[in-house]
C-alpha positions, 0 to 999 in steps of 0.5 A: 560176548568176550570175558575177560579174567580179572578177579571179582569180574569173572565171579560176577560173568560166572554166576551171570551165566549160570543163572541165564543157562544153568536152570535145574529144578532141584528136589529136597533128595536130589543135589546139584553143583557146577564146574568151571573150566578154563580153555586155551582154545578158540570157542568154535574148536572147543564147542565143535567137541561138546556139541558132538552127542553122537561122539562123547569119547572124543573128549570123555575119557571114561566112555568106550563106544556110543551108538546113537539112535536116530538123527542129532536133534532134541529128543535123540538117544544114545546108548553108551559104553562106560570104560572099566573101573567105574560102577557103570557099564551102560548109560542111556541119554537123551540130548535135551538142548543143543544150542549152537547160537548160546553154544549151550548143550544139556542132556539127561541120563534115562537109563543104564546099569549105574546109580546116577538116577534123575541126572541132568546136565547142562554145558554152556561155552563162552569166548574169553581171553586167556594170556591175550589169546581167544580162550573158552569158558567151559560151564557145566551144572547138574542135578542127580537124586542122592541114592539111599545111603549116601549123603549129598556131599558125598554124591556131589563130590562123585559127580564133581570128580567125573565132570572134573576129568571129562573138562580136563580132558575137554582142555587137553584135547581142544588146547592140542588141537589149537597147537596144531593150528587146528582152530577150525571146527573139528567135524 
């Protein structure tokens, strides 16, 4: 499906993708949200970065190292080292979904030294036309527990800030590779 960016058409399309691919069960003590990023690079290139559960540092600026245990399949766990400056040093994450046809990736945090308890995220990428050229719309949604002493708004604001940085970096890396004429998926 190709998305054309024109006013209300985009909004309806984003809502359709969220209803279809971004289903989270949200409890009273949790917050949830979604973010959208338009990337001036073709979907195969963007997806080749997103799907790399074993190499999140290829576009996530807060990840310094990743060690994956086992093969790339549902249930695989990775240990991520977080760069200094964040209130965490490690995160243990499990691959929940990797759909190469629909371009959907989902992971869940299952441990680590941070405050993101019961965190789950879904990212989907979709072809669109941007300025007459192939582009990609990335949608990332999440659900997470609200830590004691924080409000839902504070928690959502913090997680959204991290995701915005990740999506901006994904766009920067993808667009730089696209400009280098690397339109084939990156291995």
